[in-house]
C-alpha positions as CSV (number, residue, x, y, z in Angstrom):
1,M,-57.9,-70.0,12.0
2,S,-60.7,-68.7,14.3
3,E,-62.8,-71.9,14.1
4,P,-61.9,-75.4,15.2
5,L,-61.1,-77.9,12.5
6,I,-63.6,-80.4,14.1
7,R,-66.5,-79.5,16.3
8,A,-69.1,-82.0,17.6
9,Q,-72.0,-81.0,19.8
10,G,-74.3,-83.6,21.3
11,L,-73.3,-86.1,18.6
12,R,-75.4,-89.3,18.7
13,Y,-75.2,-92.4,16.5
14,T,-77.2,-95.6,16.5
15,Y,-76.2,-98.7,14.5
16,M,-79.1,-100.6,12.9
17,A,-81.5,-97.7,13.9
18,D,-85.2,-98.5,13.9
19,T,-84.7,-102.2,14.2
20,P,-84.9,-104.6,17.1
21,L,-81.1,-104.9,17.0
22,A,-80.4,-101.1,17.4
23,V,-77.4,-100.2,19.4
24,E,-76.7,-96.6,20.5
25,A,-73.0,-96.1,20.2
26,L,-72.8,-92.4,20.7
27,K,-75.1,-90.7,23.2
28,G,-74.0,-87.1,23.2
29,V,-70.4,-86.5,22.4
30,D,-68.9,-83.0,22.6
31,L,-65.5,-82.4,21.0
32,E,-63.4,-79.7,19.5
33,V,-60.1,-80.2,17.7
34,W,-58.0,-77.2,16.5
35,P,-55.7,-77.2,13.6
36,G,-52.1,-78.3,14.4
37,E,-52.9,-79.7,17.9
38,A,-52.4,-83.3,19.1
39,I,-55.0,-84.8,21.3
40,G,-55.6,-88.2,22.9
41,L,-58.9,-90.0,22.9
42,I,-59.2,-92.6,25.7
43,G,-62.0,-94.7,27.1
44,P,-62.9,-98.3,28.0
45,A,-64.0,-100.9,25.4
46,G,-67.5,-100.0,24.1
47,A,-67.1,-96.3,24.9
48,G,-67.7,-95.3,21.2
49,K,-64.2,-94.3,20.3
50,S,-64.1,-96.1,17.0
51,T,-67.5,-94.9,16.0
52,L,-66.5,-91.3,16.8
53,V,-63.3,-91.3,14.8
54,Q,-65.2,-92.8,11.8
55,H,-67.4,-89.6,11.9
56,L,-64.3,-87.4,12.0
57,N,-63.3,-88.2,8.4
58,G,-66.7,-88.7,7.0
59,L,-67.0,-92.5,6.9
60,L,-70.1,-92.2,9.2
61,R,-72.4,-89.2,9.1
62,P,-74.7,-87.7,11.7
63,R,-78.2,-89.1,11.3
64,A,-80.8,-88.1,13.9
65,S,-79.5,-85.7,16.5
66,G,-76.3,-83.8,17.3
67,Q,-74.2,-81.7,15.0
68,L,-70.7,-82.2,13.5
69,W,-68.7,-79.6,11.5
70,I,-65.5,-80.6,9.9
71,D,-63.4,-77.9,8.2
72,G,-66.4,-75.6,8.3
73,Q,-68.7,-78.1,6.6
74,D,-71.9,-79.4,8.2
75,M,-71.5,-83.2,8.0
76,G,-75.2,-83.7,8.7
77,D,-76.0,-82.1,5.3
78,P,-76.3,-84.9,2.7
79,R,-75.1,-82.5,0.0
80,V,-71.6,-82.3,1.5
81,D,-69.2,-84.6,-0.4
82,A,-67.0,-86.3,2.1
83,R,-64.5,-87.7,-0.4
84,P,-62.2,-84.7,-0.6
85,L,-62.3,-84.6,3.2
86,R,-60.9,-88.1,3.5
87,R,-57.8,-87.0,1.6
88,R,-57.0,-84.3,4.1
89,I,-58.1,-86.3,7.2
90,G,-56.4,-89.7,7.2
91,L,-57.8,-92.5,9.3
92,V,-55.7,-95.6,10.4
93,F,-58.1,-98.3,11.4
94,Q,-57.7,-100.4,14.6
95,R,-57.3,-103.6,12.5
96,P,-54.7,-103.3,9.7
97,E,-56.4,-106.0,7.7
98,D,-59.3,-103.6,7.2
99,Q,-57.0,-101.4,5.2
100,L,-54.6,-103.7,3.4
101,F,-56.2,-105.3,0.3
102,K,-53.6,-105.4,-2.5
103,T,-51.2,-108.3,-3.0
104,L,-47.9,-106.4,-2.6
105,V,-47.0,-103.9,0.0
106,G,-45.9,-101.2,-2.4
107,D,-49.1,-101.5,-4.5
108,D,-51.2,-101.1,-1.4
109,I,-49.4,-98.0,-0.2
110,A,-49.5,-96.6,-3.7
111,F,-53.3,-97.1,-4.1
112,G,-54.3,-93.7,-2.5
113,P,-51.8,-91.5,-4.4
114,K,-52.8,-93.3,-7.7
115,Q,-56.4,-92.3,-7.0
116,L,-55.3,-88.7,-6.9
117,G,-54.0,-89.0,-10.5
118,L,-50.4,-88.2,-9.5
119,P,-47.5,-88.9,-12.0
120,R,-45.9,-92.3,-11.6
121,E,-42.6,-90.9,-10.2
122,E,-44.4,-88.9,-7.6
123,V,-46.4,-91.9,-6.6
124,R,-43.2,-93.9,-6.2
125,E,-41.6,-91.1,-4.2
126,R,-44.6,-90.9,-1.9
127,V,-44.5,-94.7,-1.3
128,R,-40.7,-94.5,-0.6
129,W,-41.2,-91.6,1.8
130,A,-44.1,-93.2,3.7
131,M,-42.4,-96.5,4.1
132,E,-39.2,-94.9,5.4
133,M,-41.3,-92.8,7.9
134,V,-42.8,-95.9,9.4
135,G,-39.6,-97.9,9.4
136,L,-40.2,-100.2,6.5
137,D,-37.1,-100.4,4.3
138,F,-38.2,-99.6,0.7
139,R,-36.1,-102.2,-1.1
140,T,-36.9,-105.0,1.4
141,F,-40.7,-104.5,1.6
142,V,-41.9,-102.8,-1.6
143,D,-42.4,-106.0,-3.5
144,R,-43.1,-108.2,-0.5
145,P,-46.6,-110.0,-0.3
146,V,-48.8,-108.5,2.3
147,V,-49.7,-111.9,3.6
148,S,-46.1,-112.5,4.6
149,L,-46.0,-109.5,7.0
150,S,-46.0,-109.8,10.7
151,G,-48.7,-108.1,12.7
152,G,-46.5,-105.2,13.5
153,E,-45.3,-104.9,9.9
154,R,-48.9,-104.9,8.7
155,R,-49.8,-102.1,11.1
156,R,-46.8,-100.0,9.8
157,A,-47.9,-100.7,6.2
158,A,-51.4,-99.5,6.9
159,I,-50.1,-96.3,8.4
160,A,-47.8,-95.8,5.4
161,G,-50.8,-96.2,3.1
162,T,-52.5,-93.3,4.9
163,L,-49.4,-91.2,5.1
164,A,-48.8,-91.5,1.4
165,L,-51.9,-89.3,0.9
166,R,-50.0,-86.6,2.9
167,P,-53.0,-85.8,5.1
168,S,-53.0,-82.6,7.1
169,T,-54.8,-84.5,9.9
170,L,-54.0,-88.0,11.0
171,I,-56.4,-90.1,13.2
172,L,-55.1,-93.4,14.6
173,D,-57.3,-95.9,16.2
174,E,-55.3,-98.0,18.7
175,A,-52.3,-97.7,16.4
176,T,-49.8,-99.0,19.0
177,S,-51.8,-102.1,19.7
178,G,-49.8,-105.3,18.8
179,L,-46.5,-103.5,18.6
180,D,-43.5,-104.5,20.7
181,P,-41.9,-101.8,22.9
182,R,-39.4,-100.8,20.2
183,G,-42.1,-100.6,17.5
184,R,-44.3,-98.5,19.8
185,R,-41.5,-96.1,20.6
186,Q,-40.7,-95.7,16.8
187,L,-44.4,-95.1,16.0
188,L,-44.8,-92.5,18.8
189,D,-41.5,-90.8,17.7
190,L,-43.0,-90.7,14.1
191,L,-46.2,-89.0,15.4
192,R,-44.2,-86.4,17.3
193,R,-42.1,-85.6,14.2
194,L,-45.2,-85.3,12.1
195,H,-46.8,-83.0,14.6
196,Q,-43.8,-80.9,15.4
197,E,-42.1,-80.7,12.0
198,E,-45.0,-81.0,9.6
199,G,-47.7,-79.4,11.6
200,T,-49.9,-82.4,11.3
201,T,-53.0,-82.5,13.5
202,I,-52.9,-85.8,15.4
203,I,-55.8,-87.6,17.1
204,L,-54.6,-90.7,18.8
205,V,-57.0,-93.3,20.2
206,T,-55.3,-95.5,22.8
207,T,-55.8,-97.5,25.9
208,H,-52.0,-97.1,26.7
209,M,-52.2,-93.7,28.4
210,E,-48.5,-93.4,28.7
211,D,-48.4,-93.2,24.9
212,L,-49.8,-89.7,25.1
213,V,-47.0,-88.3,27.3
214,G,-44.8,-86.0,25.2
215,L,-47.3,-86.0,22.3
216,A,-50.8,-84.9,23.3
217,G,-51.5,-81.5,24.7
218,R,-55.1,-82.5,25.6
219,V,-57.0,-85.6,26.5
220,V,-60.7,-86.4,25.9
221,V,-62.2,-89.3,27.9
222,L,-65.3,-91.2,26.5
223,A,-67.4,-93.6,28.5
224,G,-70.8,-94.9,27.6
225,G,-70.9,-93.0,24.4
226,Q,-70.4,-89.6,26.0
227,T,-67.7,-87.2,26.8
228,V,-67.1,-87.5,30.5
229,L,-63.8,-85.6,31.0
230,E,-61.5,-83.3,29.1
231,G,-58.3,-81.4,29.9
232,S,-54.6,-81.4,29.9
233,L,-52.8,-84.7,30.6
234,R,-52.0,-83.6,34.1
235,E,-55.6,-82.6,34.8
236,V,-57.0,-85.8,33.4
237,Y,-54.4,-88.2,34.9
238,G,-54.9,-86.5,38.3
239,Q,-58.5,-87.8,38.3
240,A,-57.6,-91.3,39.3
241,E,-60.8,-92.2,41.0
242,L,-62.9,-91.0,38.1
243,L,-60.8,-92.9,35.6
244,R,-61.1,-96.1,37.5
245,R,-64.8,-95.6,37.8
246,H,-65.0,-95.6,34.1
247,G,-62.9,-98.8,33.7
248,L,-59.6,-97.1,32.9
249,G,-56.2,-97.6,34.4
250,V,-54.1,-94.8,35.8
251,P,-50.6,-94.1,34.4
252,Q,-47.9,-95.5,36.6
253,M,-46.3,-92.2,37.5
254,A,-49.7,-90.7,38.4
255,E,-50.3,-93.7,40.7
256,V,-47.0,-93.0,42.4
257,G,-48.2,-89.4,43.1
258,E,-51.6,-90.8,44.3
259,A,-49.9,-93.3,46.7
260,L,-47.7,-90.6,48.2
261,A,-50.7,-88.3,48.7
262,A,-52.4,-91.1,50.6
263,R,-49.5,-91.0,53.0
264,G,-49.8,-87.3,53.5
265,C,-47.2,-86.2,51.0
266,R,-48.8,-84.2,48.3
267,L,-46.7,-83.4,45.2
268,S,-46.9,-80.0,43.6
269,R,-48.0,-81.6,40.3
270,V,-49.1,-84.9,38.9
271,P,-45.9,-86.5,37.5
272,L,-46.1,-87.7,34.0
273,T,-42.6,-89.2,33.5
274,V,-40.0,-90.9,35.7
275,Q,-37.9,-87.7,35.6
276,E,-40.8,-85.6,36.9
277,A,-41.5,-88.1,39.6
278,E,-37.8,-87.9,40.7
279,E,-37.9,-84.1,40.7
280,E,-41.0,-84.1,42.8
281,I,-40.1,-86.8,45.3
282,A,-36.4,-86.1,45.9
283,P,-36.8,-82.8,47.9
284,R,-39.5,-84.5,50.0
285,L,-37.6,-87.6,51.0
286,G,-37.6,-88.2,54.7
287,V,-40.2,-87.5,57.4
288,S,-42.5,-85.4,55.3
289,C,-43.3,-88.3,52.9
290,G,-42.7,-91.1,55.3
291,V,-40.0,-92.3,52.9
292,V,-36.5,-93.1,54.0
């Protein structure tokens, strides 16, 4: 494919426009997402991340200025029907309760496939597959009331409901929030499998920058409703001062590299994992790094 799947240029969006309560959430976002890639979208609270991703599957549409093309369609054109788009580009909301509305878990996950008019057996198979993918045992949870689920289980059920549509692109807004370390690892492993084995395009919004290591090939940083930085994980995580200026933390291993550089020991690359940090530091132990 010679064109990006998603392309935004100078995208702007104002809530309650033309009223005294108007709030400009996006102030000129530039973004490209190519089919089959995995990217991370990071930024402080209020950066416009959730507003942006709601544009990326057609829930919100460009209004006044800026342009957005998705799968070759101009989303600023009111004649474009966004409904088929939402079947191909699945969005998992930041709050699971915004997606779960049926009484039973299985019924909620089955809702999307039923709207596609699929046969009963195929709907059931999709529900089973989606639940297994997110780590919810089918027999245990299919007839369980949604209100009885824990916070982590609700998040998994919400993701399963989106997966059951078999989208070619999956957008997750703070999907690891509220999960314990084991649940977070399982979810990130799932995203890696979907990306590597199914070719699913992944857009992961997160404040946990370590979540992107081993998954995202590229990171986009939003702040104040604008794109302020874009590049590979190593390029972005190496901009510690800029990240802090925009209210973001720096991944722990990148901080290690920064601290060593302050002592006159510059590593050949910004380490992203503990193993990489060991590989970089071990040959430099001693006088050159001031470490004994």
